[in-house]
N, C-alpha and C positions, 0 to 999 in steps of 0.2 A: 804627211801633209805636202804637197807638192812645192816646187821651189817656185814662188811668185814673183821674185825680185826680176826687175829689167836688166839688173847687172849681175850677172852669175857669178862673177869675180869675188862678190862680197863674202861668199862663203870662204875664200882663202885668206881674209883679213885675220891678223891675230885676235884673240879674245881682249888683251889689254895693249893700248897704243905703246909703240917703242920709247917715246918720249912724252914729257908732261906738256899739255897745252901751255901757250903763252900766257902771260899774266896783262891781258889787254888793258885791265884798268890802270896798271902802273906806268905801261908804255904810253897810254894816252896823257896820262898826268905830266910825264915828262916832255912830251911833245908839247902840250899846251904851255907849259912853263917855259921852255924855250921859245916858241912861238910869240908870246904875249910878252917877253922881257925885251923892251926897246934896245937895249944896249946890242942885242944881237941882230939887229938890222933887217930883220924878216917884216916886222911890223913897223910901220911908221906913220905919222900924221903929213897929210901933203899941205900945200900952201893955202887950201881952202878950209883947213881944218879937220878934213876927213881921213878916218884910219884906212890906212892900204897896207896891202902884203905884197912885198916885192918878190920877184921870182930871179933866178940867176941869168934868164934872157930877157925877161922883160923889164927888170928894173934898171932905169936910165939914169940912176944916181952915181956919181964917180966912186 
């Protein structure tokens, strides 16, 4: 069978990856816990009672 791949380099890829894939579920859980914890200052409630997410540049709080 002829090589039908648009990327001929695929034939040089190893059969098994060198590293295990990242566990995105664990990473997402840790990120969510950090973001949603008010003591970290990323999520906060503004004067009108809306939940906001501050960024390093955008957040005008002292």
